[in-house]
C-alpha positions as CSV (number, residue, x, y, z in Angstrom):
1,M,14.7,-23.9,18.3
2,R,16.8,-20.7,18.4
3,L,17.4,-20.2,14.7
4,D,17.4,-16.4,14.4
5,D,21.1,-16.1,14.5
6,E,21.8,-19.2,12.3
7,Q,23.2,-18.6,8.8
8,E,21.2,-20.1,6.0
9,S,23.0,-22.7,3.9
10,G,23.6,-21.8,0.3
11,N,23.5,-25.5,-0.8
12,F,20.0,-25.7,-2.1
13,E,17.9,-25.9,-5.3
14,V,14.2,-25.3,-6.0
15,Q,12.5,-27.5,-8.5
16,D,9.4,-26.3,-10.3
17,G,7.6,-29.2,-12.0
18,R,5.9,-28.0,-15.1
19,G,4.3,-29.3,-18.3
20,G,4.0,-32.9,-19.2
21,G,1.2,-35.3,-18.2
22,G,1.8,-34.7,-14.5
23,G,1.8,-38.5,-13.7
24,L,3.5,-40.7,-11.3
25,G,5.2,-42.6,-14.1
26,G,8.5,-42.1,-15.8
27,G,11.1,-41.6,-13.2
28,L,9.2,-43.3,-10.4
29,G,10.1,-46.6,-12.0
30,M,13.7,-45.8,-11.2
31,L,12.7,-44.8,-7.7
32,L,11.0,-48.2,-6.9
33,P,14.2,-49.8,-5.7
34,L,14.8,-46.9,-3.3
35,I,11.2,-47.2,-2.1
36,G,11.7,-50.9,-1.6
37,S,14.9,-50.4,0.4
38,R,13.4,-47.6,2.6
39,F,9.9,-49.0,3.1
40,G,9.9,-52.6,2.0
41,C,7.4,-54.3,-0.3
42,G,4.6,-52.6,1.5
43,G,5.9,-49.2,0.4
44,I,5.9,-50.2,-3.2
45,A,2.3,-51.6,-2.8
46,V,1.2,-48.3,-1.4
47,V,2.6,-46.4,-4.4
48,L,0.8,-48.8,-6.8
49,V,-2.5,-48.4,-5.0
50,I,-2.2,-44.6,-5.1
51,M,-1.7,-44.8,-8.9
52,L,-4.7,-47.0,-9.3
53,V,-6.9,-44.7,-7.2
54,M,-5.7,-41.8,-9.4
55,G,-6.7,-43.7,-12.5
56,M,-3.1,-44.2,-13.6
57,N,-1.5,-47.2,-15.2
58,P,1.1,-48.9,-13.0
59,L,2.6,-50.5,-16.1
60,S,3.9,-47.0,-16.9
61,L,6.5,-47.6,-14.3
62,I,8.3,-50.0,-16.6
63,G,8.3,-47.7,-19.5
64,G,5.9,-46.3,-22.2
65,G,3.7,-44.5,-19.7
66,G,4.2,-41.2,-21.5
67,G,3.5,-37.8,-20.0
68,G,6.5,-37.4,-17.8
69,Q,6.8,-34.4,-15.5
70,S,9.4,-31.9,-16.7
71,V,11.3,-30.2,-13.9
72,Q,12.8,-26.8,-13.9
73,T,15.6,-26.0,-11.4
74,E,15.6,-22.4,-10.3
75,R,18.8,-20.6,-9.4
76,P,18.9,-19.9,-5.6
77,A,19.7,-16.2,-6.2
78,T,16.4,-15.6,-8.0
79,T,14.2,-17.8,-5.8
80,E,11.7,-16.4,-3.4
81,L,11.8,-18.7,-0.4
82,T,9.0,-19.4,2.0
83,D,9.4,-19.1,5.8
84,I,9.6,-22.9,6.2
85,Q,12.2,-23.2,3.5
86,R,14.3,-20.5,5.2
87,T,13.9,-22.4,8.5
88,S,15.0,-25.6,6.7
89,L,18.1,-23.8,5.3
90,K,19.0,-22.5,8.7
91,V,18.9,-26.1,10.0
92,L,21.0,-27.3,7.1
93,G,23.5,-24.5,7.7
94,S,23.7,-25.6,11.3
95,T,24.3,-29.2,10.4
96,E,27.1,-28.1,8.0
97,R,28.9,-26.3,10.7
98,R,28.5,-29.0,13.3
99,W,29.6,-31.9,11.0
100,A,32.4,-29.8,9.6
101,D,33.8,-29.5,13.1
102,I,33.4,-33.2,13.8
103,F,35.2,-34.2,10.5
104,K,37.9,-31.6,11.1
105,A,38.7,-33.1,14.5
106,E,39.4,-36.4,12.6
107,G,41.6,-34.6,10.0
108,Q,38.9,-34.8,7.3
109,Q,36.9,-32.4,5.3
110,Y,33.1,-32.5,5.3
111,P,31.4,-32.4,1.9
112,P,27.8,-31.1,2.6
113,P,24.7,-32.3,0.8
114,T,22.4,-30.2,-1.2
115,L,18.8,-29.7,-0.1
116,V,16.3,-29.7,-3.0
117,F,12.8,-28.2,-2.5
118,Y,10.0,-29.4,-4.7
119,T,6.2,-29.3,-4.8
120,Q,4.3,-32.6,-5.3
121,N,6.6,-33.7,-8.1
122,G,10.3,-33.5,-8.6
123,Q,13.2,-35.3,-10.1
124,S,16.2,-36.8,-8.3
125,G,19.3,-38.8,-9.2
126,C,17.4,-41.8,-7.8
127,G,14.3,-41.2,-10.1
128,A,11.1,-39.2,-9.5
129,A,10.5,-37.4,-6.2
130,Q,7.0,-37.7,-5.0
131,S,5.5,-35.8,-2.0
132,A,3.8,-39.1,-0.9
133,M,7.2,-40.5,-0.2
134,G,8.2,-37.9,2.4
135,P,11.7,-36.5,2.7
136,F,14.4,-38.7,1.4
137,Y,18.2,-38.7,0.7
138,C,19.5,-39.8,-2.7
139,P,23.0,-41.3,-2.5
140,A,23.4,-41.1,-6.2
141,D,23.5,-37.3,-6.3
142,Q,24.1,-36.7,-2.5
143,R,21.0,-34.5,-2.3
144,I,18.1,-34.4,0.2
145,Y,14.7,-34.0,-1.4
146,I,11.7,-32.5,0.4
147,D,8.3,-31.2,-0.2
148,T,7.9,-28.8,2.8
149,D,4.2,-29.6,2.9
150,F,5.4,-32.7,4.8
151,F,6.0,-30.5,7.8
152,N,2.3,-29.5,7.8
153,E,1.5,-33.2,7.6
154,M,3.7,-33.8,10.7
155,E,1.4,-31.5,12.6
156,S,-1.9,-32.4,11.2
157,R,-1.5,-36.2,10.6
158,F,1.2,-37.2,13.1
159,N,0.4,-34.7,15.9
160,A,4.0,-33.5,16.0
161,P,3.9,-29.7,15.8
162,G,6.8,-27.3,16.4
163,D,10.0,-26.3,14.8
164,F,12.3,-29.0,16.3
165,P,10.6,-31.8,14.2
166,I,11.7,-29.8,11.1
167,G,15.3,-29.9,12.4
168,Y,15.0,-33.5,13.3
169,I,13.8,-34.6,9.9
170,I,16.4,-32.7,8.0
171,A,19.2,-33.7,10.3
172,H,18.1,-37.3,10.0
173,E,18.5,-37.1,6.2
174,V,21.9,-35.5,6.7
175,G,22.6,-38.6,8.8
176,H,22.1,-40.7,5.7
177,H,24.5,-38.4,3.9
178,I,27.1,-39.1,6.6
179,Q,26.5,-42.8,6.1
180,T,27.1,-42.4,2.4
181,I,30.3,-40.5,2.6
182,T,31.8,-42.7,5.3
183,G,31.0,-45.9,3.4
184,T,28.5,-47.3,5.9
185,A,25.7,-47.2,3.4
186,D,27.6,-49.2,0.8
187,K,28.5,-51.9,3.4
188,V,24.9,-52.2,4.4
189,R,23.6,-52.3,0.9
190,A,26.1,-55.1,0.1
191,A,24.9,-57.0,3.2
192,Q,21.3,-56.5,2.2
193,S,21.9,-58.0,-1.2
194,R,22.9,-61.3,0.4
195,A,20.2,-61.2,3.1
196,S,16.6,-62.4,3.3
197,E,13.8,-59.8,3.3
198,A,13.5,-59.9,7.1
199,E,17.3,-59.6,7.5
200,G,17.4,-56.8,5.0
201,N,14.7,-54.9,6.8
202,A,16.5,-55.4,10.1
203,L,19.7,-53.9,8.6
204,Q,17.6,-51.0,7.2
205,V,16.2,-50.3,10.7
206,K,19.8,-50.1,12.0
207,M,20.6,-47.6,9.3
208,E,17.5,-45.4,10.1
209,L,18.2,-45.5,13.9
210,Q,21.8,-44.5,13.3
211,A,20.5,-41.5,11.3
212,D,18.2,-40.7,14.2
213,C,21.2,-40.8,16.6
214,Y,23.2,-38.5,14.2
215,A,20.3,-36.1,14.2
216,G,20.6,-36.0,18.0
217,V,24.4,-35.4,17.8
218,W,23.8,-32.4,15.6
219,A,21.4,-30.8,18.0
220,A,23.6,-31.6,21.0
221,R,26.6,-30.0,19.3
222,D,24.8,-26.7,18.6
223,T,24.5,-25.6,22.2
224,N,22.6,-22.4,21.4
225,L,20.0,-24.3,19.4
226,M,17.8,-26.1,21.9
227,E,15.2,-24.4,24.0
228,A,12.5,-25.4,26.4
229,G,10.1,-27.9,24.8
230,D,12.4,-28.9,22.0
231,L,13.2,-32.3,23.5
232,E,9.6,-33.1,24.0
233,E,8.8,-32.1,20.4
234,G,11.6,-34.3,19.1
235,M,10.5,-37.3,21.1
236,R,6.9,-36.9,20.0
237,A,7.9,-36.7,16.3
238,A,10.2,-39.7,16.6
239,E,7.4,-41.8,18.2
240,A,4.9,-40.6,15.6
241,I,6.9,-41.9,12.7
242,G,7.8,-45.2,14.2
243,D,6.8,-48.2,12.2
244,D,4.6,-49.6,14.9
245,T,2.8,-46.3,15.3
246,L,2.2,-46.0,11.5
247,Q,1.0,-49.6,11.2
248,K,-1.4,-49.1,14.1
249,A,-2.7,-45.9,12.5
250,A,-3.4,-47.8,9.3
251,G,-5.4,-50.3,11.3
252,R,-2.8,-53.1,11.1
253,R,-1.2,-55.2,13.7
254,P,2.5,-54.2,14.1
255,V,4.8,-56.8,12.5
256,P,8.4,-56.2,13.7
257,E,9.8,-58.2,10.8
258,S,8.4,-55.7,8.4
259,F,9.8,-52.7,10.1
260,T,12.2,-50.6,8.0
261,H,12.7,-47.6,10.3
262,G,12.3,-48.9,13.8
263,S,9.5,-48.7,16.4
264,G,8.6,-45.4,18.0
265,A,10.4,-46.5,21.2
266,Q,13.6,-47.3,19.3
267,R,13.6,-44.0,17.4
268,M,13.1,-42.1,20.6
269,L,15.9,-44.1,22.3
270,W,18.5,-43.4,19.6
271,L,17.5,-39.7,19.1
272,R,17.9,-39.2,22.8
273,K,21.2,-41.1,22.8
274,G,22.6,-38.6,20.2
275,L,21.2,-35.7,22.2
276,S,22.7,-36.9,25.5
277,T,26.1,-37.7,24.2
278,G,26.8,-35.5,21.3
279,D,29.2,-38.2,20.1
280,P,28.8,-39.9,16.7
281,A,30.9,-42.8,18.0
282,Q,28.0,-43.6,20.3
283,C,25.7,-44.1,17.3
284,D,26.8,-47.6,16.5
285,T,23.5,-49.4,16.0
286,F,25.2,-52.3,14.2
287,S,26.9,-53.8,17.2
288,G,24.5,-55.7,19.5
289,A,20.8,-55.3,20.1
290,I,19.0,-52.1,19.2
């Protein structure tokens, strides 16, 4: 990506977890519903297994665990940022300008989200933030939470190197912000509350694929951003974090009914659709087959 001339967003915070018992308890209990909606029951099971492996008591999730992680939020003006954080803020700044243009064309004002950097442990309006969860958007406080070590994992674990995957991941989470401020997320959550587990997962897949498409719309709208190789990097990243790819990597047979983010092929399809059209109206994953 050509980011040298992009202006960094000022909408960010840096959390520094200090003190306390350093556990996964406390706020993570509040985060379990978010984990369940994003990753299904399997995601919750993974978190519980991690706690057991680390010698921690899963019962602490429902209170009384003690030793919560205190979090200090540093003021941006006094924070020394890493190169990858600055890259992330340039991407965020680009999304702010592109979505502001889109909203303005509809006679609306775009309220940007805040990007929160943390290391290993943080705190969100949805509960505890844990690096094992990967990047996520919290609708309660309209913030994106990310441990930038995840981008190193994208390269080492998912074989998806390059700078465009950074943009794709952040723009995907911004896509969830768009769904929140436009009311799509509330409608989906309401529908999920009345649905079976399989139906709820299918709705979540549609949410995630729409966010992928919105990420493509952002990149398409920033005509000076893309350069040779970026499309291939994006497709490789989208396939690498598809539910079927992850289930195969874990030695499991892919079970479409358990998908919460979509297959690699679906994620590539909708990211490409956003990139090829640059039109958010073309990101309607809720009408017809996906």
